[in-house]
Each structure stands twice: as structure tokens, then as C-alpha cells.
N, C-alpha and C positions, 0 to 999 in steps of 0.2 A: 236493377241488378238482379240477375237470376242466379240461383244457387241450386246445384244438384244435390239431392239427398237420396242415398240408397238405404232402404230399410228392409230387413229380413225379419219376418215374424214366423215363429214355429210354435207348434203346440204339442210336441212330443212329451209324453208323460215320463218324468224322470223317477226312477225307482231306486232308492237306496237299499241295497241288499241287507246291510246290517240293521237298519231300521225295520225292514220287512220281517227279518228273522225275530227281532225283539217283539214285534207286534204279534207274530204267530205264536211266540212263546208266552204271550199273555201279559207282558210287562206294560205298566201304565206309562204315559208319556214321561212323567217325572223320573220314574225308575229307568226308563230307556235312556233319558238324557244323562243320568248319573253313570250308567254303564258305558255310554259312548264317551263321556269325559274320561273315565278310567282307562278306556282303550286308546286315548290320545287323540281324539278327533279335533280338539281345539288347537293342538299344536300342529296337526297336519294341515288344517284349513285356515288357521289364523282368525277363526270366528270367535265371537263372545258366547257365553253360556245363554244369554237371552236369544241370540240369533239361532243357536243350536236348538233351544226349546221350541221356538217358532217353526223351524224347519222340521223338527221331529213331529210336531203337532200337525203340520201340513201333510206330512207323509202318512200319519195315522188316519187323517180324514180321507186321503186318497185310498188307502187300503180298505177303509170301511165302505167306501163307494164301490170299490172293486170286488168286494166280498161276494156279492151275489153272482158275479161272473166266474169267480174262482171255484165255486161249487159245481160249475158245469163248464168244463174247458171249451166245448164248441161255442158257447155263448161268448167267452172271452175272446176267442179268435175272430168271431164274426161281428162283435160289437163295434160301433163307430164313435162312441163317446170319448174313449181314451185312445190316443195314438201311441201304441206301445210296440216297439220293434219285436219281431218274431222271437229272437233269442231271449228277450226279457219275458215275453209271454211264456215261453217254455220253462224258464226258471221259476216264475210265479206258480205255474201249474205243478211242477215237480215238487216244490216245497210244500204246497198245499196238500198234495197227495201223500207225501211222507208224514205230514202232521196227522192227516185223517187215518192213515194206516196205523200209526202209533196209538192214536186215540181209540180206534176200534179194537186193536189188539188188547189194550188195557181194559176196556169195558168188557169185551167178550171173553177175554182171558180170565178175568175175575169171575164172570158168570160160570164158565166151564169149571174153573177151579172149585167154586162153591158147590156146584152141582156134584162134582166128583166126591167131595168130602161129605156132603149130605147123604149120598148113596151108601158110602162106606159106613 
């Protein structure tokens, strides 16, 4: 008796934008899980807190592996390790740039501010 079986396997990397933003903001996995629970993710998905913690941890691992590509957008676009749709790549790059812009403004803004006050 022969049976047909159709199987589809994909390897597109799924990026949760909320988890990504929490990672960029420097939250730990446990803090991110707490925030996501407060935002109602368990009710929206029907998941348990253990599943959410595992999912968030998986996302954080992915973001850590992606980090070296995020610092150089052409590397992210041309890399073959992660299959990420172009619109998601654009979102990742834009959020990373805005974080770096804020960080640089804070660091260099403080330096300029201190230099101005030390001159006066």
C-alpha cells in the first residue's frame, strides 16, 4: 500500500519585532518575558509562560547571532546564513541605526556638554 506524503520545509528566520525591540533596549530574557506578558501576549497566542520564555530565549539567541551583521548592513543583506525577507532586513537595520544614533548622541552629547562647561 503506497501513501503519498507532501512535505514542505522552510528555513525563513522569523523575527518578533517586540522581542527585537526589547533586546535592543537591553532587557534580559526574564524582563522581556514579564513585559510581553503585561502586554497581553499570552492571551493573544494562547501560549504558556514557559513557552513564551523559550520563544523569547530563542529570539535573543538569534539576535545575538545576527548582531555582527546588524553593525554592517551590507553584510546582513548579502549573508546566506539567515533567510530573512528584505522588508524584515530593512526593519532590523533601521532599528539598529536608530539605537546607534541615540547612543552616539548620548555619548558625544555628554562629551560636548562637558567640554563646553569646562571651558566656561
